PyMOL Python script that loads the backbone (N, CA, C, O; Angstrom):
from pymol import cmd

cmd.read_pdbstr("""\
ATOM      1  N   MET A   1      96.534  89.480 115.022  1.00  0.00           N
ATOM      2  CA  MET A   1      97.550  90.461 114.890  1.00  0.00           C
ATOM      3  C   MET A   1      98.890  89.831 114.609  1.00  0.00           C
ATOM      4  O   MET A   1      99.375  89.000 115.377  1.00  0.00           O
ATOM      5  N   ASN A   2      99.466  90.218 113.538  1.00  0.00           N
ATOM      6  CA  ASN A   2     100.837  89.645 113.221  1.00  0.00           C
ATOM      7  C   ASN A   2     101.830  90.806 113.274  1.00  0.00           C
ATOM      8  O   ASN A   2     101.518  91.986 113.113  1.00  0.00           O
ATOM      9  N   VAL A   3     103.119  90.321 113.529  1.00  0.00           N
ATOM     10  CA  VAL A   3     104.222  91.253 113.635  1.00  0.00           C
ATOM     11  C   VAL A   3     105.151  90.915 112.534  1.00  0.00           C
ATOM     12  O   VAL A   3     105.691  89.810 112.496  1.00  0.00           O
ATOM     13  N   SER A   4     105.360  91.840 111.621  1.00  0.00           N
ATOM     14  CA  SER A   4     106.302  91.663 110.505  1.00  0.00           C
ATOM     15  C   SER A   4     107.454  92.626 110.771  1.00  0.00           C
ATOM     16  O   SER A   4     107.785  92.884 111.928  1.00  0.00           O
ATOM     17  N   THR A   5     108.079  93.169 109.700  1.00  0.00           N
ATOM     18  CA  THR A   5     109.223  94.119 109.867  1.00  0.00           C
ATOM     19  C   THR A   5     109.384  94.846 108.597  1.00  0.00           C
ATOM     20  O   THR A   5     108.965  94.360 107.546  1.00  0.00           O
ATOM     21  N   ILE A   6     109.961  95.968 108.646  1.00  0.00           N
ATOM     22  CA  ILE A   6     110.312  96.684 107.459  1.00  0.00           C
ATOM     23  C   ILE A   6     111.234  95.864 106.514  1.00  0.00           C
ATOM     24  O   ILE A   6     111.282  96.106 105.308  1.00  0.00           O
ATOM     25  N   SER A   7     111.938  94.922 107.086  1.00  0.00           N
ATOM     26  CA  SER A   7     112.872  94.105 106.314  1.00  0.00           C
ATOM     27  C   SER A   7     112.098  93.190 105.347  1.00  0.00           C
ATOM     28  O   SER A   7     112.655  92.696 104.367  1.00  0.00           O
ATOM     29  N   ALA A   8     110.835  92.979 105.635  1.00  0.00           N
ATOM     30  CA  ALA A   8     109.969  92.194 104.720  1.00  0.00           C
ATOM     31  C   ALA A   8     109.935  92.965 103.350  1.00  0.00           C
ATOM     32  O   ALA A   8     109.902  92.325 102.298  1.00  0.00           O
ATOM     33  N   ARG A   9     109.943  94.255 103.361  1.00  0.00           N
ATOM     34  CA  ARG A   9     109.880  95.039 102.150  1.00  0.00           C
ATOM     35  C   ARG A   9     111.209  95.397 101.567  1.00  0.00           C
ATOM     36  O   ARG A   9     111.360  95.530 100.353  1.00  0.00           O
ATOM     37  N   THR A  10     112.199  95.558 102.461  1.00  0.00           N
ATOM     38  CA  THR A  10     113.548  96.014 101.987  1.00  0.00           C
ATOM     39  C   THR A  10     114.486  94.848 101.721  1.00  0.00           C
ATOM     40  O   THR A  10     115.498  95.033 101.045  1.00  0.00           O
ATOM     41  N   GLY A  11     114.198  93.684 102.213  1.00  0.00           N
ATOM     42  CA  GLY A  11     115.119  92.576 102.111  1.00  0.00           C
ATOM     43  C   GLY A  11     116.105  92.495 103.210  1.00  0.00           C
ATOM     44  O   GLY A  11     116.943  91.593 103.223  1.00  0.00           O
ATOM     45  N   GLY A  12     116.040  93.409 104.144  1.00  0.00           N
ATOM     46  CA  GLY A  12     116.982  93.368 105.228  1.00  0.00           C
ATOM     47  C   GLY A  12     118.404  93.716 104.887  1.00  0.00           C
ATOM     48  O   GLY A  12     118.661  94.226 103.797  1.00  0.00           O
ATOM     49  N   SER A  13     119.314  93.466 105.753  1.00  0.00           N
ATOM     50  CA  SER A  13     120.725  93.773 105.547  1.00  0.00           C
ATOM     51  C   SER A  13     121.490  92.435 105.323  1.00  0.00           C
ATOM     52  O   SER A  13     120.933  91.351 105.499  1.00  0.00           O
ATOM     53  N   ALA A  14     122.698  92.543 104.955  1.00  0.00           N
ATOM     54  CA  ALA A  14     123.545  91.359 104.681  1.00  0.00           C
ATOM     55  C   ALA A  14     123.472  90.425 105.923  1.00  0.00           C
ATOM     56  O   ALA A  14     123.584  90.882 107.060  1.00  0.00           O
ATOM     57  N   GLY A  15     123.289  89.160 105.682  1.00  0.00           N
ATOM     58  CA  GLY A  15     123.214  88.163 106.757  1.00  0.00           C
ATOM     59  C   GLY A  15     121.801  87.943 107.324  1.00  0.00           C
ATOM     60  O   GLY A  15     121.613  87.084 108.186  1.00  0.00           O
ATOM     61  N   SER A  16     120.838  88.685 106.863  1.00  0.00           N
ATOM     62  CA  SER A  16     119.476  88.519 107.432  1.00  0.00           C
ATOM     63  C   SER A  16     118.445  88.022 106.425  1.00  0.00           C
ATOM     64  O   SER A  16     117.247  88.273 106.552  1.00  0.00           O
ATOM     65  N   SER A  17     118.944  87.320 105.436  1.00  0.00           N
ATOM     66  CA  SER A  17     117.992  86.941 104.344  1.00  0.00           C
ATOM     67  C   SER A  17     116.902  85.995 104.808  1.00  0.00           C
ATOM     68  O   SER A  17     115.755  86.156 104.392  1.00  0.00           O
ATOM     69  N   VAL A  18     117.216  84.967 105.690  1.00  0.00           N
ATOM     70  CA  VAL A  18     116.195  84.111 106.221  1.00  0.00           C
ATOM     71  C   VAL A  18     115.145  84.831 107.053  1.00  0.00           C
ATOM     72  O   VAL A  18     113.945  84.566 106.981  1.00  0.00           O
ATOM     73  N   TYR A  19     115.693  85.800 107.884  1.00  0.00           N
ATOM     74  CA  TYR A  19     114.798  86.580 108.762  1.00  0.00           C
ATOM     75  C   TYR A  19     113.899  87.430 107.858  1.00  0.00           C
ATOM     76  O   TYR A  19     112.689  87.462 108.086  1.00  0.00           O
ATOM     77  N   ALA A  20     114.419  88.099 106.873  1.00  0.00           N
ATOM     78  CA  ALA A  20     113.635  88.989 105.979  1.00  0.00           C
ATOM     79  C   ALA A  20     112.570  88.147 105.184  1.00  0.00           C
ATOM     80  O   ALA A  20     111.426  88.561 104.997  1.00  0.00           O
ATOM     81  N   ALA A  21     113.027  86.954 104.736  1.00  0.00           N
ATOM     82  CA  ALA A  21     112.095  86.150 103.988  1.00  0.00           C
ATOM     83  C   ALA A  21     111.001  85.568 104.833  1.00  0.00           C
ATOM     84  O   ALA A  21     109.884  85.418 104.339  1.00  0.00           O
ATOM     85  N   SER A  22     111.252  85.225 106.095  1.00  0.00           N
ATOM     86  CA  SER A  22     110.180  84.786 106.974  1.00  0.00           C
ATOM     87  C   SER A  22     109.211  85.883 107.280  1.00  0.00           C
ATOM     88  O   SER A  22     108.006  85.641 107.348  1.00  0.00           O
ATOM     89  N   LYS A  23     109.717  87.124 107.473  1.00  0.00           N
ATOM     90  CA  LYS A  23     108.839  88.189 107.721  1.00  0.00           C
ATOM     91  C   LYS A  23     108.048  88.591 106.475  1.00  0.00           C
ATOM     92  O   LYS A  23     106.908  89.037 106.601  1.00  0.00           O
ATOM     93  N   ALA A  24     108.612  88.447 105.295  1.00  0.00           N
ATOM     94  CA  ALA A  24     107.907  88.614 104.059  1.00  0.00           C
ATOM     95  C   ALA A  24     106.741  87.679 103.980  1.00  0.00           C
ATOM     96  O   ALA A  24     105.653  88.041 103.532  1.00  0.00           O
ATOM     97  N   PHE A  25     106.981  86.477 104.417  1.00  0.00           N
ATOM     98  CA  PHE A  25     105.873  85.469 104.493  1.00  0.00           C
ATOM     99  C   PHE A  25     104.753  85.971 105.401  1.00  0.00           C
ATOM    100  O   PHE A  25     103.577  85.913 105.042  1.00  0.00           O
ATOM    101  N   VAL A  26     105.120  86.450 106.542  1.00  0.00           N
ATOM    102  CA  VAL A  26     104.129  86.954 107.501  1.00  0.00           C
ATOM    103  C   VAL A  26     103.298  88.076 106.916  1.00  0.00           C
ATOM    104  O   VAL A  26     102.081  88.124 107.094  1.00  0.00           O
ATOM    105  N   SER A  27     103.961  88.972 106.221  1.00  0.00           N
ATOM    106  CA  SER A  27     103.265  90.088 105.491  1.00  0.00           C
ATOM    107  C   SER A  27     102.375  89.585 104.413  1.00  0.00           C
ATOM    108  O   SER A  27     101.240  90.041 104.271  1.00  0.00           O
ATOM    109  N   GLY A  28     102.871  88.643 103.640  1.00  0.00           N
ATOM    110  CA  GLY A  28     102.104  88.078 102.577  1.00  0.00           C
ATOM    111  C   GLY A  28     100.892  87.342 103.022  1.00  0.00           C
ATOM    112  O   GLY A  28      99.804  87.553 102.485  1.00  0.00           O
ATOM    113  N   ILE A  29     101.045  86.488 103.983  1.00  0.00           N
ATOM    114  CA  ILE A  29      99.916  85.674 104.473  1.00  0.00           C
ATOM    115  C   ILE A  29      98.905  86.560 105.168  1.00  0.00           C
ATOM    116  O   ILE A  29      97.708  86.280 105.117  1.00  0.00           O
ATOM    117  N   THR A  30      99.346  87.602 105.804  1.00  0.00           N
ATOM    118  CA  THR A  30      98.395  88.600 106.404  1.00  0.00           C
ATOM    119  C   THR A  30      97.573  89.231 105.322  1.00  0.00           C
ATOM    120  O   THR A  30      96.352  89.291 105.465  1.00  0.00           O
ATOM    121  N   ARG A  31      98.156  89.707 104.248  1.00  0.00           N
ATOM    122  CA  ARG A  31      97.346  90.212 103.119  1.00  0.00           C
ATOM    123  C   ARG A  31      96.385  89.207 102.515  1.00  0.00           C
ATOM    124  O   ARG A  31      95.243  89.544 102.203  1.00  0.00           O
ATOM    125  N   SER A  32      96.838  87.989 102.351  1.00  0.00           N
ATOM    126  CA  SER A  32      96.001  86.920 101.783  1.00  0.00           C
ATOM    127  C   SER A  32      94.820  86.614 102.693  1.00  0.00           C
ATOM    128  O   SER A  32      93.686  86.465 102.238  1.00  0.00           O
ATOM    129  N   LEU A  33      95.122  86.520 104.048  1.00  0.00           N
ATOM    130  CA  LEU A  33      94.053  86.207 104.986  1.00  0.00           C
ATOM    131  C   LEU A  33      93.057  87.311 105.089  1.00  0.00           C
ATOM    132  O   LEU A  33      91.876  87.054 105.323  1.00  0.00           O
ATOM    133  N   VAL A  34      93.490  88.543 104.921  1.00  0.00           N
ATOM    134  CA  VAL A  34      92.564  89.667 104.868  1.00  0.00           C
ATOM    135  C   VAL A  34      91.539  89.488 103.736  1.00  0.00           C
ATOM    136  O   VAL A  34      90.332  89.638 103.928  1.00  0.00           O
ATOM    137  N   SER A  35      92.048  89.175 102.605  1.00  0.00           N
ATOM    138  CA  SER A  35      91.211  88.911 101.458  1.00  0.00           C
ATOM    139  C   SER A  35      90.223  87.752 101.651  1.00  0.00           C
ATOM    140  O   SER A  35      89.041  87.844 101.320  1.00  0.00           O
ATOM    141  N   GLU A  36      90.751  86.689 102.186  1.00  0.00           N
ATOM    142  CA  GLU A  36      89.895  85.468 102.409  1.00  0.00           C
ATOM    143  C   GLU A  36      88.932  85.618 103.542  1.00  0.00           C
ATOM    144  O   GLU A  36      87.803  85.139 103.437  1.00  0.00           O
ATOM    145  N   LEU A  37      89.308  86.254 104.619  1.00  0.00           N
ATOM    146  CA  LEU A  37      88.428  86.201 105.800  1.00  0.00           C
ATOM    147  C   LEU A  37      87.655  87.453 106.088  1.00  0.00           C
ATOM    148  O   LEU A  37      86.735  87.413 106.905  1.00  0.00           O
ATOM    149  N   SER A  38      87.980  88.591 105.452  1.00  0.00           N
ATOM    150  CA  SER A  38      87.160  89.806 105.666  1.00  0.00           C
ATOM    151  C   SER A  38      85.712  89.646 105.338  1.00  0.00           C
ATOM    152  O   SER A  38      84.870  90.238 106.013  1.00  0.00           O
ATOM    153  N   PRO A  39      85.357  88.830 104.277  1.00  0.00           N
ATOM    154  CA  PRO A  39      83.872  88.622 104.000  1.00  0.00           C
ATOM    155  C   PRO A  39      83.193  87.938 105.154  1.00  0.00           C
ATOM    156  O   PRO A  39      81.970  88.003 105.282  1.00  0.00           O
ATOM    157  N   HIS A  40      83.988  87.258 106.028  1.00  0.00           N
ATOM    158  CA  HIS A  40      83.373  86.576 107.213  1.00  0.00           C
ATOM    159  C   HIS A  40      83.534  87.383 108.477  1.00  0.00           C
ATOM    160  O   HIS A  40      83.462  86.843 109.581  1.00  0.00           O
ATOM    161  N   ASN A  41      83.764  88.738 108.312  1.00  0.00           N
ATOM    162  CA  ASN A  41      83.883  89.677 109.409  1.00  0.00           C
ATOM    163  C   ASN A  41      85.071  89.344 110.360  1.00  0.00           C
ATOM    164  O   ASN A  41      85.018  89.642 111.553  1.00  0.00           O
ATOM    165  N   VAL A  42      86.124  88.730 109.813  1.00  0.00           N
ATOM    166  CA  VAL A  42      87.325  88.450 110.619  1.00  0.00           C
ATOM    167  C   VAL A  42      88.335  89.514 110.182  1.00  0.00           C
ATOM    168  O   VAL A  42      88.628  89.668 108.996  1.00  0.00           O
ATOM    169  N   ARG A  43      88.831  90.202 111.121  1.00  0.00           N
ATOM    170  CA  ARG A  43      89.790  91.308 110.921  1.00  0.00           C
ATOM    171  C   ARG A  43      91.194  90.806 111.244  1.00  0.00           C
ATOM    172  O   ARG A  43      91.434  90.154 112.260  1.00  0.00           O
ATOM    173  N   ILE A  44      92.079  91.126 110.365  1.00  0.00           N
ATOM    174  CA  ILE A  44      93.513  90.710 110.519  1.00  0.00           C
ATOM    175  C   ILE A  44      94.320  91.913 110.177  1.00  0.00           C
ATOM    176  O   ILE A  44      93.972  92.680 109.279  1.00  0.00           O
ATOM    177  N   ASN A  45      95.399  92.083 110.890  1.00  0.00           N
ATOM    178  CA  ASN A  45      96.356  93.205 110.634  1.00  0.00           C
ATOM    179  C   ASN A  45      97.672  92.821 110.991  1.00  0.00           C
ATOM    180  O   ASN A  45      97.855  91.754 111.577  1.00  0.00           O
ATOM    181  N   ALA A  46      98.699  93.654 110.670  1.00  0.00           N
ATOM    182  CA  ALA A  46     100.054  93.405 111.014  1.00  0.00           C
ATOM    183  C   ALA A  46     100.771  94.793 111.250  1.00  0.00           C
ATOM    184  O   ALA A  46     100.431  95.784 110.603  1.00  0.00           O
ATOM    185  N   ILE A  47     101.661  94.827 112.089  1.00  0.00           N
ATOM    186  CA  ILE A  47     102.499  95.958 112.217  1.00  0.00           C
ATOM    187  C   ILE A  47     103.878  95.548 111.699  1.00  0.00           C
ATOM    188  O   ILE A  47     104.306  94.400 111.820  1.00  0.00           O
ATOM    189  N   SER A  48     104.553  96.544 111.113  1.00  0.00           N
ATOM    190  CA  SER A  48     105.852  96.340 110.525  1.00  0.00           C
ATOM    191  C   SER A  48     106.833  97.356 110.999  1.00  0.00           C
ATOM    192  O   SER A  48     107.123  98.305 110.269  1.00  0.00           O
ATOM    193  N   PRO A  49     107.363  97.210 112.187  1.00  0.00           N
ATOM    194  CA  PRO A  49     108.265  98.203 112.758  1.00  0.00           C
ATOM    195  C   PRO A  49     109.628  98.233 112.009  1.00  0.00           C
ATOM    196  O   PRO A  49     109.998  97.292 111.306  1.00  0.00           O
ATOM    197  N   GLY A  50     110.318  99.309 112.189  1.00  0.00           N
ATOM    198  CA  GLY A  50     111.673  99.424 111.721  1.00  0.00           C
ATOM    199  C   GLY A  50     112.645  98.769 112.649  1.00  0.00           C
ATOM    200  O   GLY A  50     112.316  97.737 113.234  1.00  0.00           O
ATOM    201  N   THR A  51     113.820  99.306 112.817  1.00  0.00           N
ATOM    202  CA  THR A  51     114.753  98.676 113.646  1.00  0.00           C
ATOM    203  C   THR A  51     114.447  98.889 115.131  1.00  0.00           C
ATOM    204  O   THR A  51     114.381 100.021 115.609  1.00  0.00           O
ATOM    205  N   ILE A  52     114.267  97.814 115.827  1.00  0.00           N
ATOM    206  CA  ILE A  52     113.970  97.845 117.248  1.00  0.00           C
ATOM    207  C   ILE A  52     115.178  97.374 118.035  1.00  0.00           C
ATOM    208  O   ILE A  52     115.784  96.354 117.703  1.00  0.00           O
ATOM    209  N   ALA A  53     115.539  98.135 119.106  1.00  0.00           N
ATOM    210  CA  ALA A  53     116.684  97.780 119.931  1.00  0.00           C
ATOM    211  C   ALA A  53     116.326  96.527 120.675  1.00  0.00           C
ATOM    212  O   ALA A  53     115.518  96.534 121.604  1.00  0.00           O
ATOM    213  N   THR A  54     116.973  95.402 120.229  1.00  0.00           N
ATOM    214  CA  THR A  54     116.686  94.102 120.848  1.00  0.00           C
ATOM    215  C   THR A  54     118.003  93.376 120.979  1.00  0.00           C
ATOM    216  O   THR A  54     119.025  93.829 120.463  1.00  0.00           O
ATOM    217  N   LYS A  55     117.982  92.191 121.705  1.00  0.00           N
ATOM    218  CA  LYS A  55     119.186  91.408 121.769  1.00  0.00           C
ATOM    219  C   LYS A  55     119.617  90.870 120.419  1.00  0.00           C
ATOM    220  O   LYS A  55     120.793  90.587 120.193  1.00  0.00           O
ATOM    221  N   PHE A  56     118.621  90.730 119.499  1.00  0.00           N
ATOM    222  CA  PHE A  56     118.875  90.277 118.130  1.00  0.00           C
ATOM    223  C   PHE A  56     119.932  91.216 117.534  1.00  0.00           C
ATOM    224  O   PHE A  56     120.959  90.761 117.032  1.00  0.00           O
ATOM    225  N   HIS A  57     119.673  92.526 117.593  1.00  0.00           N
ATOM    226  CA  HIS A  57     120.644  93.482 117.032  1.00  0.00           C
ATOM    227  C   HIS A  57     121.929  93.596 117.805  1.00  0.00           C
ATOM    228  O   HIS A  57     122.980  93.850 117.217  1.00  0.00           O
ATOM    229  N   GLU A  58     121.874  93.415 119.106  1.00  0.00           N
ATOM    230  CA  GLU A  58     123.106  93.417 119.919  1.00  0.00           C
ATOM    231  C   GLU A  58     124.020  92.248 119.381  1.00  0.00           C
ATOM    232  O   GLU A  58     125.242  92.380 119.315  1.00  0.00           O
ATOM    233  N   GLN A  59     123.409  91.178 119.027  1.00  0.00           N
ATOM    234  CA  GLN A  59     124.246  90.037 118.604  1.00  0.00           C
ATOM    235  C   GLN A  59     124.600  90.080 117.070  1.00  0.00           C
ATOM    236  O   GLN A  59     125.712  89.710 116.692  1.00  0.00           O
ATOM    237  N   TYR A  60     123.686  90.516 116.230  1.00  0.00           N
ATOM    238  CA  TYR A  60     123.884  90.388 114.757  1.00  0.00           C
ATOM    239  C   TYR A  60     124.177  91.688 114.046  1.00  0.00           C
ATOM    240  O   TYR A  60     124.545  91.631 112.872  1.00  0.00           O
ATOM    241  N   SER A  61     124.045  92.862 114.652  1.00  0.00           N
ATOM    242  CA  SER A  61     124.328  94.116 113.960  1.00  0.00           C
ATOM    243  C   SER A  61     125.535  94.771 114.647  1.00  0.00           C
ATOM    244  O   SER A  61     125.673  94.769 115.870  1.00  0.00           O
ATOM    245  N   SER A  62     126.388  95.325 113.802  1.00  0.00           N
ATOM    246  CA  SER A  62     127.526  96.010 114.288  1.00  0.00           C
ATOM    247  C   SER A  62     127.127  97.360 114.892  1.00  0.00           C
ATOM    248  O   SER A  62     126.128  97.943 114.471  1.00  0.00           O
ATOM    249  N   PRO A  63     127.890  97.870 115.876  1.00  0.00           N
ATOM    250  CA  PRO A  63     127.541  99.178 116.419  1.00  0.00           C
ATOM    251  C   PRO A  63     127.493 100.248 115.357  1.00  0.00           C
ATOM    252  O   PRO A  63     126.685 101.174 115.431  1.00  0.00           O
ATOM    253  N   GLU A  64     128.382 100.118 114.339  1.00  0.00           N
ATOM    254  CA  GLU A  64     128.380 101.134 113.221  1.00  0.00           C
ATOM    255  C   GLU A  64     127.097 101.113 112.449  1.00  0.00           C
ATOM    256  O   GLU A  64     126.538 102.164 112.137  1.00  0.00           O
ATOM    257  N   LYS A  65     126.597  99.882 112.121  1.00  0.00           N
ATOM    258  CA  LYS A  65     125.378  99.762 111.405  1.00  0.00           C
ATOM    259  C   LYS A  65     124.208 100.301 112.229  1.00  0.00           C
ATOM    260  O   LYS A  65     123.344 100.984 111.681  1.00  0.00           O
ATOM    261  N   LEU A  66     124.164 100.029 113.444  1.00  0.00           N
ATOM    262  CA  LEU A  66     123.052 100.550 114.320  1.00  0.00           C
ATOM    263  C   LEU A  66     123.138 102.098 114.399  1.00  0.00           C
ATOM    264  O   LEU A  66     122.119 102.789 114.419  1.00  0.00           O
ATOM    265  N   GLU A  67     124.363 102.605 114.441  1.00  0.00           N
ATOM    266  CA  GLU A  67     124.474 104.061 114.532  1.00  0.00           C
ATOM    267  C   GLU A  67     123.992 104.682 113.184  1.00  0.00           C
ATOM    268  O   GLU A  67     123.265 105.676 113.183  1.00  0.00           O
ATOM    269  N   ASN A  68     124.393 104.102 112.083  1.00  0.00           N
ATOM    270  CA  ASN A  68     123.950 104.577 110.754  1.00  0.00           C
ATOM    271  C   ASN A  68     122.476 104.557 110.657  1.00  0.00           C
ATOM    272  O   ASN A  68     121.892 105.505 110.134  1.00  0.00           O
ATOM    273  N   THR A  69     121.807 103.493 111.149  1.00  0.00           N
ATOM    274  CA  THR A  69     120.388 103.399 111.091  1.00  0.00           C
ATOM    275  C   THR A  69     119.757 104.428 111.999  1.00  0.00           C
ATOM    276  O   THR A  69     118.792 105.083 111.607  1.00  0.00           O
ATOM    277  N   ARG A  70     120.269 104.584 113.187  1.00  0.00           N
ATOM    278  CA  ARG A  70     119.775 105.579 114.108  1.00  0.00           C
ATOM    279  C   ARG A  70     119.751 107.007 113.535  1.00  0.00           C
ATOM    280  O   ARG A  70     118.795 107.764 113.706  1.00  0.00           O
ATOM    281  N   LEU A  71     120.849 107.330 112.850  1.00  0.00           N
ATOM    282  CA  LEU A  71     120.984 108.673 112.219  1.00  0.00           C
ATOM    283  C   LEU A  71     119.912 108.898 111.150  1.00  0.00           C
ATOM    284  O   LEU A  71     119.563 110.049 110.890  1.00  0.00           O
ATOM    285  N   LYS A  72     119.375 107.845 110.519  1.00  0.00           N
ATOM    286  CA  LYS A  72     118.430 108.005 109.464  1.00  0.00           C
ATOM    287  C   LYS A  72     117.019 108.093 110.028  1.00  0.00           C
ATOM    288  O   LYS A  72     116.104 108.384 109.257  1.00  0.00           O
ATOM    289  N   ILE A  73     116.783 107.875 111.260  1.00  0.00           N
ATOM    290  CA  ILE A  73     115.453 107.872 111.847  1.00  0.00           C
ATOM    291  C   ILE A  73     115.168 109.307 112.316  1.00  0.00           C
ATOM    292  O   ILE A  73     116.005 109.931 112.967  1.00  0.00           O
ATOM    293  N   PRO A  74     114.021 109.803 111.989  1.00  0.00           N
ATOM    294  CA  PRO A  74     113.731 111.232 112.393  1.00  0.00           C
ATOM    295  C   PRO A  74     113.871 111.518 113.898  1.00  0.00           C
ATOM    296  O   PRO A  74     114.303 112.602 114.288  1.00  0.00           O
ATOM    297  N   MET A  75     113.498 110.527 114.748  1.00  0.00           N
ATOM    298  CA  MET A  75     113.643 110.813 116.182  1.00  0.00           C
ATOM    299  C   MET A  75     115.067 110.520 116.663  1.00  0.00           C
ATOM    300  O   MET A  75     115.365 110.689 117.845  1.00  0.00           O
ATOM    301  N   LYS A  76     115.915 110.097 115.787  1.00  0.00           N
ATOM    302  CA  LYS A  76     117.383 109.829 116.053  1.00  0.00           C
ATOM    303  C   LYS A  76     117.511 108.840 117.241  1.00  0.00           C
ATOM    304  O   LYS A  76     118.336 109.010 118.139  1.00  0.00           O
ATOM    305  N   ARG A  77     116.656 107.807 117.194  1.00  0.00           N
ATOM    306  CA  ARG A  77     116.807 106.704 118.059  1.00  0.00           C
ATOM    307  C   ARG A  77     116.226 105.421 117.476  1.00  0.00           C
ATOM    308  O   ARG A  77     115.372 105.460 116.590  1.00  0.00           O
ATOM    309  N   LEU A  78     116.681 104.323 117.965  1.00  0.00           N
ATOM    310  CA  LEU A  78     116.063 103.028 117.550  1.00  0.00           C
ATOM    311  C   LEU A  78     114.764 102.832 118.237  1.00  0.00           C
ATOM    312  O   LEU A  78     114.582 103.341 119.343  1.00  0.00           O
ATOM    313  N   GLY A  79     113.835 102.114 117.640  1.00  0.00           N
ATOM    314  CA  GLY A  79     112.610 101.846 118.300  1.00  0.00           C
ATOM    315  C   GLY A  79     112.819 100.885 119.483  1.00  0.00           C
ATOM    316  O   GLY A  79     113.860 100.240 119.617  1.00  0.00           O
ATOM    317  N   THR A  80     111.809 100.821 120.313  1.00  0.00           N
ATOM    318  CA  THR A  80     111.836  99.883 121.407  1.00  0.00           C
ATOM    319  C   THR A  80     110.593  99.000 121.300  1.00  0.00           C
ATOM    320  O   THR A  80     109.636  99.333 120.601  1.00  0.00           O
ATOM    321  N   ALA A  81     110.628  97.870 122.005  1.00  0.00           N
ATOM    322  CA  ALA A  81     109.447  96.995 122.034  1.00  0.00           C
ATOM    323  C   ALA A  81     108.289  97.763 122.578  1.00  0.00           C
ATOM    324  O   ALA A  81     107.169  97.553 122.111  1.00  0.00           O
ATOM    325  N   ALA A  82     108.484  98.695 123.593  1.00  0.00           N
ATOM    326  CA  ALA A  82     107.434  99.474 124.173  1.00  0.00           C
ATOM    327  C   ALA A  82     106.767 100.321 123.111  1.00  0.00           C
ATOM    328  O   ALA A  82     105.568 100.577 123.215  1.00  0.00           O
ATOM    329  N   ASP A  83     107.470 100.757 122.118  1.00  0.00           N
ATOM    330  CA  ASP A  83     106.929 101.599 121.052  1.00  0.00           C
ATOM    331  C   ASP A  83     105.878 100.882 120.265  1.00  0.00           C
ATOM    332  O   ASP A  83     104.974 101.498 119.699  1.00  0.00           O
ATOM    333  N   CYS A  84     106.004  99.501 120.226  1.00  0.00           N
ATOM    334  CA  CYS A  84     105.079  98.725 119.447  1.00  0.00           C
ATOM    335  C   CYS A  84     103.763  98.397 120.162  1.00  0.00           C
ATOM    336  O   CYS A  84     102.760  98.062 119.533  1.00  0.00           O
ATOM    337  N   VAL A  85     103.800  98.506 121.504  1.00  0.00           N
ATOM    338  CA  VAL A  85     102.695  98.114 122.313  1.00  0.00           C
ATOM    339  C   VAL A  85     101.435  98.950 122.015  1.00  0.00           C
ATOM    340  O   VAL A  85     100.364  98.356 121.884  1.00  0.00           O
ATOM    341  N   GLY A  86     101.491 100.240 121.903  1.00  0.00           N
ATOM    342  CA  GLY A  86     100.377 101.081 121.702  1.00  0.00           C
ATOM    343  C   GLY A  86      99.649 100.774 120.419  1.00  0.00           C
ATOM    344  O   GLY A  86      98.426 100.638 120.457  1.00  0.00           O
ATOM    345  N   PRO A  87     100.313 100.653 119.277  1.00  0.00           N
ATOM    346  CA  PRO A  87      99.691 100.291 118.006  1.00  0.00           C
ATOM    347  C   PRO A  87      98.979  98.893 118.134  1.00  0.00           C
ATOM    348  O   PRO A  87      97.849  98.754 117.665  1.00  0.00           O
ATOM    349  N   ILE A  88      99.594  97.910 118.731  1.00  0.00           N
ATOM    350  CA  ILE A  88      99.064  96.641 118.884  1.00  0.00           C
ATOM    351  C   ILE A  88      97.767  96.640 119.693  1.00  0.00           C
ATOM    352  O   ILE A  88      96.755  96.050 119.313  1.00  0.00           O
ATOM    353  N   ILE A  89      97.854  97.320 120.807  1.00  0.00           N
ATOM    354  CA  ILE A  89      96.655  97.439 121.676  1.00  0.00           C
ATOM    355  C   ILE A  89      95.580  98.185 120.918  1.00  0.00           C
ATOM    356  O   ILE A  89      94.415  97.798 121.013  1.00  0.00           O
ATOM    357  N   PHE A  90      95.888  99.205 120.189  1.00  0.00           N
ATOM    358  CA  PHE A  90      94.870  99.935 119.410  1.00  0.00           C
ATOM    359  C   PHE A  90      94.178  99.075 118.434  1.00  0.00           C
ATOM    360  O   PHE A  90      92.951  99.101 118.338  1.00  0.00           O
ATOM    361  N   TYR A  91      94.970  98.264 117.655  1.00  0.00           N
ATOM    362  CA  TYR A  91      94.354  97.382 116.651  1.00  0.00           C
ATOM    363  C   TYR A  91      93.556  96.289 117.346  1.00  0.00           C
ATOM    364  O   TYR A  91      92.478  95.935 116.869  1.00  0.00           O
ATOM    365  N   LEU A  92      94.031  95.756 118.422  1.00  0.00           N
ATOM    366  CA  LEU A  92      93.233  94.692 119.105  1.00  0.00           C
ATOM    367  C   LEU A  92      91.940  95.245 119.690  1.00  0.00           C
ATOM    368  O   LEU A  92      90.961  94.506 119.787  1.00  0.00           O
ATOM    369  N   GLN A  93      91.900  96.460 120.065  1.00  0.00           N
ATOM    370  CA  GLN A  93      90.654  97.033 120.591  1.00  0.00           C
ATOM    371  C   GLN A  93      89.619  97.240 119.500  1.00  0.00           C
ATOM    372  O   GLN A  93      88.420  97.140 119.761  1.00  0.00           O
ATOM    373  N   ILE A  94      90.045  97.518 118.324  1.00  0.00           N
ATOM    374  CA  ILE A  94      89.096  97.672 117.214  1.00  0.00           C
ATOM    375  C   ILE A  94      88.691  96.422 116.505  1.00  0.00           C
ATOM    376  O   ILE A  94      87.697  96.370 115.781  1.00  0.00           O
ATOM    377  N   ILE A  95      89.494  95.412 116.737  1.00  0.00           N
ATOM    378  CA  ILE A  95      89.195  94.120 116.167  1.00  0.00           C
ATOM    379  C   ILE A  95      88.128  93.483 116.996  1.00  0.00           C
ATOM    380  O   ILE A  95      87.703  92.365 116.704  1.00  0.00           O
TER     381      ILE A  95
END
""", "prot")
cmd.dss("prot")
cmd.show_as("cartoon", "prot")
cmd.util.cbc("prot")
cmd.orient("prot")
């Protein structure tokens, strides 16, 4: 189970090019490994959450940017690490 991010597809925001590129690698290698290892009954998956409220964003994202992001989310809140636990456990149970 790999953890990527929506930034892998969007390129992230200004100042996060290395982060977005590293997560694009995670997404790409996940897809490649699925192709290579699925014939051997090895299951691989990744989740790609959107903006998660973490210390990373406290340090590198302005309050204005986080508020803009929050307003674009249907639930009107940033995700939390706890939001990611359920999908990860689900995937690990079926793997």
